PAROKE-724909 format. One line per field, with one value per residue (C-alpha): residue number from 1; residue in one letter; x, y, z. Coordinates in steps of 0.25 Angstrom, whole numbers, plus 5000, padded with zeros to 4 digits. Example, Ala and Ser with C-alpha at 12.3 -4.5 7.8 and 13.67 -1.06 7.14 Angstrom:
2
i	1 | 2
aa	a | s
x	5049 | 5055
y	4982 | 4996
z	5031 | 5029
END
This chain:
429
i	1 | 2 | 3 | 4 | 5 | 6 | 7 | 8 | 9 | 10 | 11 | 12 | 13 | 14 | 15 | 16 | 17 | 18 | 19 | 20 | 21 | 22 | 23 | 24 | 25 | 26 | 27 | 28 | 29 | 30 | 31 | 32 | 33 | 34 | 35 | 36 | 37 | 38 | 39 | 40 | 41 | 42 | 43 | 44 | 45 | 46 | 47 | 48 | 49 | 50 | 51 | 52 | 53 | 54 | 55 | 56 | 57 | 58 | 59 | 60 | 61 | 62 | 63 | 64 | 65 | 66 | 67 | 68 | 69 | 70 | 71 | 72 | 73 | 74 | 75 | 76 | 77 | 78 | 79 | 80 | 81 | 82 | 83 | 84 | 85 | 86 | 87 | 88 | 89 | 90 | 91 | 92 | 93 | 94 | 95 | 96 | 97 | 98 | 99 | 100 | 101 | 102 | 103 | 104 | 105 | 106 | 107 | 108 | 109 | 110 | 111 | 112 | 113 | 114 | 115 | 116 | 117 | 118 | 119 | 120 | 121 | 122 | 123 | 124 | 125 | 126 | 127 | 128 | 129 | 130 | 131 | 132 | 133 | 134 | 135 | 136 | 137 | 138 | 139 | 140 | 141 | 142 | 143 | 144 | 145 | 146 | 147 | 148 | 149 | 150 | 151 | 152 | 153 | 154 | 155 | 156 | 157 | 158 | 159 | 160 | 161 | 162 | 163 | 164 | 165 | 166 | 167 | 168 | 169 | 170 | 171 | 172 | 173 | 174 | 175 | 176 | 177 | 178 | 179 | 180 | 181 | 182 | 183 | 184 | 185 | 186 | 187 | 188 | 189 | 190 | 191 | 192 | 193 | 194 | 195 | 196 | 197 | 198 | 199 | 200 | 201 | 202 | 203 | 204 | 205 | 206 | 207 | 208 | 209 | 210 | 211 | 212 | 213 | 214 | 215 | 216 | 217 | 218 | 219 | 220 | 221 | 222 | 223 | 224 | 225 | 226 | 227 | 228 | 229 | 230 | 231 | 232 | 233 | 234 | 235 | 236 | 237 | 238 | 239 | 240 | 241 | 242 | 243 | 244 | 245 | 246 | 247 | 248 | 249 | 250 | 251 | 252 | 253 | 254 | 255 | 256 | 257 | 258 | 259 | 260 | 261 | 262 | 263 | 264 | 265 | 266 | 267 | 268 | 269 | 270 | 271 | 272 | 273 | 274 | 275 | 276 | 277 | 278 | 279 | 280 | 281 | 282 | 283 | 284 | 285 | 286 | 287 | 288 | 289 | 290 | 291 | 292 | 293 | 294 | 295 | 296 | 297 | 298 | 299 | 300 | 301 | 302 | 303 | 304 | 305 | 306 | 307 | 308 | 309 | 310 | 311 | 312 | 313 | 314 | 315 | 316 | 317 | 318 | 319 | 320 | 321 | 322 | 323 | 324 | 325 | 326 | 327 | 328 | 329 | 330 | 331 | 332 | 333 | 334 | 335 | 336 | 337 | 338 | 339 | 340 | 341 | 342 | 343 | 344 | 345 | 346 | 347 | 348 | 349 | 350 | 351 | 352 | 353 | 354 | 355 | 356 | 357 | 358 | 359 | 360 | 361 | 362 | 363 | 364 | 365 | 366 | 367 | 368 | 369 | 370 | 371 | 372 | 373 | 374 | 375 | 376 | 377 | 378 | 379 | 380 | 381 | 382 | 383 | 384 | 385 | 386 | 387 | 388 | 389 | 390 | 391 | 392 | 393 | 394 | 395 | 396 | 397 | 398 | 399 | 400 | 401 | 402 | 403 | 404 | 405 | 406 | 407 | 408 | 409 | 410 | 411 | 412 | 413 | 414 | 415 | 416 | 417 | 418 | 419 | 420 | 421 | 422 | 423 | 424 | 425 | 426 | 427 | 428 | 429
aa	m | k | v | y | p | f | l | l | g | l | a | v | l | v | a | a | a | p | a | w | s | e | t | p | t | t | e | a | i | w | a | i | v | q | q | q | q | q | e | i | n | q | l | k | q | q | l | a | q | a | d | e | k | l | t | v | a | d | q | k | i | a | e | t | d | r | k | l | a | q | a | d | a | q | l | a | a | t | d | q | k | v | e | a | t | g | e | f | l | d | s | i | a | a | p | a | a | l | t | k | t | h | v | g | g | y | g | e | l | h | y | n | n | l | d | a | d | d | s | s | r | d | l | d | q | v | d | f | h | r | f | v | l | f | f | s | h | e | f | s | d | r | i | r | f | f | s | e | l | e | l | e | h | s | l | a | g | d | g | k | p | g | e | v | e | l | e | q | a | y | l | d | f | s | l | t | d | q | l | s | a | k | a | g | l | f | l | l | p | i | g | m | l | n | e | t | h | e | p | p | t | f | y | g | v | e | r | n | s | v | e | s | v | i | i | p | s | t | w | w | e | a | g | g | a | l | t | g | h | f | e | n | g | l | s | w | d | f | a | v | h | s | g | l | a | i | p | t | q | g | s | n | a | f | v | v | r | s | g | r | q | k | v | a | e | a | n | a | s | d | p | a | y | t | a | r | v | r | y | s | g | i | p | g | l | n | l | g | m | t | y | q | y | q | a | d | a | s | q | i | s | g | d | g | l | d | e | g | q | l | f | s | a | n | a | a | y | s | i | g | a | f | t | l | k | g | v | y | a | r | w | e | f | e | g | s | a | v | k | a | a | g | a | d | i | q | t | g | w | f | i | e | p | s | y | l | f | a | s | d | y | g | n | w | g | i | y | g | r | y | e | e | v | d | a | a | r | r | q | d | q | f | t | q | n | e | v | g | l | n | f | w | p | l | d | n | v | v | f | k | l | d | i | r | q | r | e | h | d | l | s | s | e | e | g | r | d | f | f | g | f | d | l | g | l | g | y | q | f
x	5717 | 5701 | 5701 | 5700 | 5687 | 5681 | 5688 | 5684 | 5668 | 5671 | 5675 | 5665 | 5654 | 5664 | 5660 | 5646 | 5644 | 5643 | 5628 | 5623 | 5630 | 5624 | 5614 | 5600 | 5594 | 5581 | 5573 | 5576 | 5571 | 5559 | 5555 | 5555 | 5549 | 5537 | 5538 | 5538 | 5525 | 5517 | 5520 | 5515 | 5504 | 5498 | 5501 | 5491 | 5481 | 5481 | 5481 | 5467 | 5461 | 5465 | 5458 | 5447 | 5444 | 5447 | 5436 | 5426 | 5432 | 5428 | 5415 | 5411 | 5416 | 5408 | 5395 | 5397 | 5398 | 5386 | 5377 | 5385 | 5379 | 5366 | 5366 | 5369 | 5358 | 5347 | 5353 | 5351 | 5337 | 5335 | 5338 | 5330 | 5318 | 5322 | 5323 | 5310 | 5303 | 5307 | 5303 | 5289 | 5287 | 5290 | 5281 | 5270 | 5274 | 5267 | 5274 | 5278 | 5266 | 5259 | 5265 | 5259 | 5245 | 5237 | 5225 | 5215 | 5201 | 5189 | 5176 | 5163 | 5154 | 5142 | 5132 | 5118 | 5106 | 5096 | 5084 | 5074 | 5062 | 5056 | 5059 | 5060 | 5072 | 5081 | 5093 | 5100 | 5112 | 5126 | 5132 | 5148 | 5147 | 5160 | 5171 | 5182 | 5196 | 5206 | 5217 | 5227 | 5238 | 5252 | 5256 | 5267 | 5270 | 5261 | 5248 | 5239 | 5227 | 5215 | 5203 | 5192 | 5184 | 5171 | 5161 | 5148 | 5139 | 5147 | 5138 | 5138 | 5128 | 5114 | 5105 | 5117 | 5118 | 5133 | 5141 | 5156 | 5160 | 5174 | 5174 | 5189 | 5197 | 5207 | 5221 | 5228 | 5238 | 5249 | 5252 | 5261 | 5261 | 5249 | 5242 | 5235 | 5225 | 5214 | 5207 | 5196 | 5186 | 5187 | 5181 | 5175 | 5184 | 5170 | 5168 | 5174 | 5170 | 5170 | 5185 | 5189 | 5177 | 5184 | 5177 | 5188 | 5189 | 5174 | 5166 | 5151 | 5149 | 5141 | 5146 | 5142 | 5128 | 5132 | 5144 | 5136 | 5121 | 5127 | 5140 | 5138 | 5150 | 5157 | 5157 | 5167 | 5169 | 5176 | 5185 | 5197 | 5203 | 5214 | 5218 | 5229 | 5232 | 5241 | 5250 | 5242 | 5233 | 5222 | 5218 | 5208 | 5202 | 5196 | 5187 | 5181 | 5173 | 5160 | 5147 | 5135 | 5123 | 5111 | 5098 | 5086 | 5075 | 5071 | 5074 | 5088 | 5085 | 5095 | 5102 | 5117 | 5123 | 5114 | 5122 | 5135 | 5138 | 5152 | 5157 | 5149 | 5146 | 5143 | 5138 | 5149 | 5140 | 5142 | 5155 | 5156 | 5167 | 5173 | 5182 | 5187 | 5196 | 5201 | 5209 | 5218 | 5227 | 5224 | 5226 | 5214 | 5205 | 5200 | 5192 | 5186 | 5175 | 5171 | 5161 | 5156 | 5150 | 5141 | 5138 | 5126 | 5123 | 5114 | 5122 | 5109 | 5104 | 5092 | 5087 | 5085 | 5098 | 5110 | 5122 | 5125 | 5137 | 5142 | 5148 | 5154 | 5164 | 5169 | 5179 | 5185 | 5194 | 5200 | 5205 | 5211 | 5202 | 5190 | 5185 | 5174 | 5170 | 5160 | 5156 | 5144 | 5139 | 5130 | 5123 | 5117 | 5111 | 5105 | 5092 | 5076 | 5075 | 5085 | 5079 | 5064 | 5068 | 5074 | 5089 | 5096 | 5103 | 5106 | 5117 | 5123 | 5132 | 5138 | 5148 | 5155 | 5162 | 5172 | 5182 | 5192 | 5197 | 5210 | 5211 | 5221 | 5211 | 5208 | 5202 | 5187 | 5180 | 5166 | 5158 | 5145 | 5140 | 5128 | 5123 | 5113 | 5110 | 5099 | 5100 | 5090 | 5082 | 5074 | 5081 | 5094 | 5088 | 5093 | 5100 | 5109 | 5116 | 5126 | 5136 | 5147 | 5160 | 5172 | 5182 | 5195 | 5204 | 5214 | 5213 | 5208 | 5198 | 5185 | 5172 | 5161 | 5146 | 5138 | 5123 | 5115 | 5102 | 5096 | 5084 | 5077 | 5074 | 5060 | 5047 | 5046 | 5061 | 5057 | 5058 | 5073 | 5077 | 5086 | 5093 | 5103 | 5119 | 5130 | 5142 | 5152 | 5168 | 5176 | 5191 | 5200 | 5214
y	5109 | 5109 | 5093 | 5087 | 5091 | 5085 | 5072 | 5070 | 5072 | 5061 | 5051 | 5053 | 5049 | 5038 | 5031 | 5034 | 5027 | 5013 | 5015 | 5020 | 5010 | 4998 | 4990 | 4989 | 4974 | 4967 | 4967 | 4982 | 4986 | 4977 | 4983 | 4997 | 4993 | 4987 | 5000 | 5008 | 5000 | 5001 | 5017 | 5015 | 5007 | 5017 | 5027 | 5021 | 5020 | 5035 | 5037 | 5026 | 5034 | 5047 | 5044 | 5038 | 5051 | 5059 | 5049 | 5053 | 5069 | 5068 | 5061 | 5071 | 5083 | 5078 | 5077 | 5089 | 5095 | 5089 | 5095 | 5108 | 5104 | 5103 | 5113 | 5123 | 5117 | 5118 | 5133 | 5136 | 5129 | 5138 | 5151 | 5148 | 5144 | 5157 | 5165 | 5159 | 5162 | 5177 | 5177 | 5170 | 5179 | 5192 | 5186 | 5187 | 5196 | 5209 | 5220 | 5232 | 5240 | 5229 | 5229 | 5243 | 5237 | 5236 | 5228 | 5232 | 5231 | 5230 | 5223 | 5224 | 5215 | 5220 | 5214 | 5223 | 5220 | 5232 | 5232 | 5243 | 5249 | 5241 | 5227 | 5226 | 5235 | 5227 | 5222 | 5210 | 5206 | 5205 | 5210 | 5211 | 5226 | 5228 | 5221 | 5230 | 5230 | 5242 | 5241 | 5251 | 5253 | 5262 | 5266 | 5275 | 5283 | 5293 | 5285 | 5275 | 5268 | 5264 | 5257 | 5250 | 5239 | 5234 | 5224 | 5228 | 5218 | 5207 | 5205 | 5213 | 5210 | 5212 | 5211 | 5210 | 5220 | 5223 | 5231 | 5230 | 5244 | 5252 | 5262 | 5268 | 5267 | 5280 | 5283 | 5292 | 5302 | 5308 | 5322 | 5327 | 5324 | 5330 | 5329 | 5318 | 5314 | 5303 | 5301 | 5289 | 5283 | 5287 | 5288 | 5301 | 5310 | 5311 | 5309 | 5297 | 5285 | 5287 | 5285 | 5276 | 5266 | 5253 | 5245 | 5247 | 5262 | 5266 | 5261 | 5254 | 5242 | 5252 | 5264 | 5277 | 5282 | 5296 | 5291 | 5282 | 5290 | 5305 | 5301 | 5289 | 5282 | 5273 | 5285 | 5285 | 5293 | 5296 | 5307 | 5314 | 5319 | 5328 | 5325 | 5334 | 5334 | 5343 | 5339 | 5345 | 5336 | 5343 | 5336 | 5338 | 5330 | 5335 | 5326 | 5328 | 5316 | 5309 | 5313 | 5305 | 5303 | 5305 | 5300 | 5309 | 5298 | 5285 | 5279 | 5285 | 5299 | 5308 | 5298 | 5301 | 5287 | 5283 | 5294 | 5287 | 5281 | 5275 | 5279 | 5268 | 5275 | 5287 | 5300 | 5311 | 5323 | 5330 | 5328 | 5330 | 5336 | 5331 | 5339 | 5336 | 5342 | 5333 | 5336 | 5326 | 5335 | 5334 | 5319 | 5311 | 5322 | 5320 | 5328 | 5330 | 5339 | 5335 | 5343 | 5336 | 5343 | 5336 | 5344 | 5336 | 5325 | 5318 | 5318 | 5323 | 5337 | 5343 | 5331 | 5338 | 5335 | 5343 | 5346 | 5341 | 5344 | 5334 | 5341 | 5331 | 5332 | 5322 | 5322 | 5311 | 5314 | 5303 | 5306 | 5292 | 5281 | 5290 | 5294 | 5304 | 5304 | 5312 | 5314 | 5324 | 5325 | 5334 | 5333 | 5345 | 5341 | 5353 | 5350 | 5351 | 5337 | 5334 | 5346 | 5342 | 5326 | 5333 | 5328 | 5339 | 5338 | 5325 | 5325 | 5315 | 5314 | 5305 | 5306 | 5293 | 5293 | 5280 | 5273 | 5263 | 5254 | 5246 | 5232 | 5219 | 5213 | 5225 | 5238 | 5241 | 5254 | 5259 | 5269 | 5278 | 5285 | 5295 | 5298 | 5306 | 5305 | 5313 | 5310 | 5308 | 5297 | 5295 | 5283 | 5289 | 5299 | 5294 | 5294 | 5284 | 5279 | 5268 | 5262 | 5251 | 5244 | 5242 | 5231 | 5231 | 5218 | 5224 | 5237 | 5233 | 5223 | 5228 | 5222 | 5231 | 5232 | 5243 | 5246 | 5257 | 5263 | 5271 | 5281 | 5289 | 5302 | 5299 | 5290 | 5285 | 5279 | 5274 | 5261 | 5262 | 5264 | 5252 | 5248 | 5237 | 5233 | 5229 | 5222 | 5221 | 5219 | 5224 | 5225 | 5233 | 5229
z	5433 | 5430 | 5424 | 5437 | 5441 | 5429 | 5429 | 5443 | 5438 | 5427 | 5438 | 5446 | 5433 | 5429 | 5444 | 5441 | 5428 | 5431 | 5437 | 5423 | 5415 | 5421 | 5411 | 5418 | 5419 | 5410 | 5422 | 5427 | 5412 | 5413 | 5426 | 5419 | 5406 | 5416 | 5425 | 5412 | 5405 | 5420 | 5417 | 5403 | 5407 | 5418 | 5407 | 5398 | 5410 | 5413 | 5397 | 5397 | 5408 | 5402 | 5390 | 5397 | 5405 | 5392 | 5384 | 5398 | 5397 | 5381 | 5384 | 5395 | 5386 | 5375 | 5383 | 5388 | 5374 | 5371 | 5383 | 5378 | 5365 | 5370 | 5379 | 5367 | 5359 | 5371 | 5372 | 5357 | 5357 | 5370 | 5363 | 5350 | 5361 | 5368 | 5355 | 5350 | 5362 | 5360 | 5346 | 5351 | 5363 | 5353 | 5344 | 5355 | 5364 | 5365 | 5356 | 5362 | 5359 | 5366 | 5379 | 5381 | 5379 | 5391 | 5397 | 5407 | 5412 | 5423 | 5424 | 5435 | 5440 | 5446 | 5454 | 5455 | 5466 | 5466 | 5473 | 5465 | 5471 | 5457 | 5459 | 5443 | 5443 | 5453 | 5450 | 5452 | 5442 | 5440 | 5428 | 5425 | 5420 | 5413 | 5407 | 5404 | 5397 | 5394 | 5384 | 5383 | 5374 | 5374 | 5360 | 5366 | 5379 | 5374 | 5365 | 5373 | 5370 | 5380 | 5378 | 5387 | 5382 | 5390 | 5392 | 5400 | 5406 | 5402 | 5389 | 5377 | 5364 | 5359 | 5372 | 5381 | 5391 | 5388 | 5379 | 5374 | 5374 | 5370 | 5381 | 5379 | 5367 | 5366 | 5363 | 5373 | 5370 | 5379 | 5374 | 5386 | 5400 | 5403 | 5391 | 5384 | 5373 | 5371 | 5358 | 5355 | 5365 | 5379 | 5392 | 5396 | 5407 | 5417 | 5430 | 5438 | 5433 | 5418 | 5416 | 5428 | 5431 | 5434 | 5444 | 5455 | 5453 | 5459 | 5470 | 5468 | 5459 | 5449 | 5442 | 5450 | 5443 | 5441 | 5430 | 5424 | 5422 | 5420 | 5418 | 5408 | 5412 | 5405 | 5395 | 5384 | 5371 | 5358 | 5357 | 5361 | 5375 | 5382 | 5395 | 5402 | 5417 | 5427 | 5438 | 5447 | 5446 | 5436 | 5424 | 5411 | 5399 | 5387 | 5377 | 5364 | 5362 | 5357 | 5363 | 5370 | 5361 | 5374 | 5369 | 5370 | 5369 | 5376 | 5390 | 5389 | 5384 | 5389 | 5395 | 5397 | 5397 | 5386 | 5377 | 5378 | 5363 | 5366 | 5355 | 5347 | 5333 | 5341 | 5337 | 5337 | 5331 | 5344 | 5353 | 5367 | 5376 | 5390 | 5399 | 5412 | 5423 | 5434 | 5445 | 5457 | 5463 | 5476 | 5481 | 5483 | 5474 | 5461 | 5454 | 5439 | 5433 | 5418 | 5407 | 5395 | 5383 | 5375 | 5360 | 5359 | 5371 | 5360 | 5347 | 5342 | 5338 | 5340 | 5348 | 5364 | 5369 | 5365 | 5372 | 5386 | 5397 | 5408 | 5419 | 5430 | 5443 | 5450 | 5463 | 5473 | 5484 | 5493 | 5507 | 5511 | 5509 | 5508 | 5495 | 5490 | 5475 | 5467 | 5454 | 5448 | 5433 | 5425 | 5412 | 5406 | 5393 | 5382 | 5374 | 5375 | 5376 | 5386 | 5395 | 5392 | 5397 | 5410 | 5406 | 5404 | 5418 | 5422 | 5434 | 5443 | 5455 | 5466 | 5479 | 5484 | 5496 | 5499 | 5508 | 5506 | 5515 | 5513 | 5518 | 5516 | 5506 | 5498 | 5498 | 5502 | 5499 | 5504 | 5497 | 5495 | 5483 | 5483 | 5467 | 5461 | 5447 | 5438 | 5423 | 5411 | 5416 | 5428 | 5431 | 5433 | 5443 | 5456 | 5468 | 5473 | 5486 | 5486 | 5495 | 5492 | 5495 | 5485 | 5488 | 5480 | 5484 | 5473 | 5467 | 5455 | 5458 | 5468 | 5473 | 5474 | 5483 | 5484 | 5489 | 5481 | 5482 | 5471 | 5472 | 5459 | 5459 | 5454 | 5458 | 5444 | 5447 | 5460 | 5455 | 5451 | 5465 | 5471 | 5482 | 5480 | 5480 | 5470 | 5469 | 5462 | 5456 | 5447 | 5443 | 5434 | 5429
END
């Protein structure tokens, strides 16, 4: 029953068979061959183009590789240079300790034009008075070194007016937050000028006479000192140090300034002691008092100059732009020779009001100063009036002008009386 569908399908296939069994002609075969040859040629052409592109790509890859190799070589060379530079810098760069070493200094140039009653004492000169360098170093947070090297009057040597001086060279030790100590060669804690005397910090071309004649600034000695301070603005200093060696004969007899030994193979037979108290707990106010004791002011026993005592006080008070300053100093010496010469009491004082003006170009300051000095030599017994002007284009640079008039107490010294003016410039860094 199911055979009939199969036979029917077979008949259909037989009917279609003649179309498949026909043999192709030569022309048809040739056409097929030509068509295939064209396709082969196209494939060859495409393959050649692909080979050409591949060759170009290979060349580009090779060039890129070459450039990368050059870049790697340059980078390696750069790394070598950086490493070499680093090693060089490490070799020449300041070691860690040297980065804690600091340099500073100050200097001042003066022009003095003074007309004296005795014309032979007139003064008309220019002088680079001081050239100073500071060096300091921090060994640690608690131990530091400070020094000051000075050339005076520009030229030093035999027959020359100047000197090369070591004015400070000491170690400072921070013992606690309120207590420190120093040992070495240091400036004595006396007056206003002795420790702080950079030109931009004071008025006048020349330093005041009280702190040059009575307090022989700049005054340094060798020894040790303690300094303490409190939060209320009170501080104190106590120092044990080398003493003066004041001459007792000649033109400089009993002249305090001539007694400075400057720690140059100094006679240390008799020491000296200095104590100071300061107060700055009120804004604008600074007060100081100093006492010094010289065991033997000449360092020679039995020469008529024995112990000496120095009392000094200083004050400064600022209200806005106005400031008033003053210093008082008094020496009392024991000994038959110094009393006979009338030099056992030597005193000096000054008062100085000033006013500061601010401008777009810098700060201007005007001041006046009155001084009285009564020292050992007759030429150091005088009164002096002074007025002047300071101009600071920058805080650490100053130009100065002052007018001075000095009158001596004794008629025998009237030839030294003078009137004149001074010009100066100074800096600190």
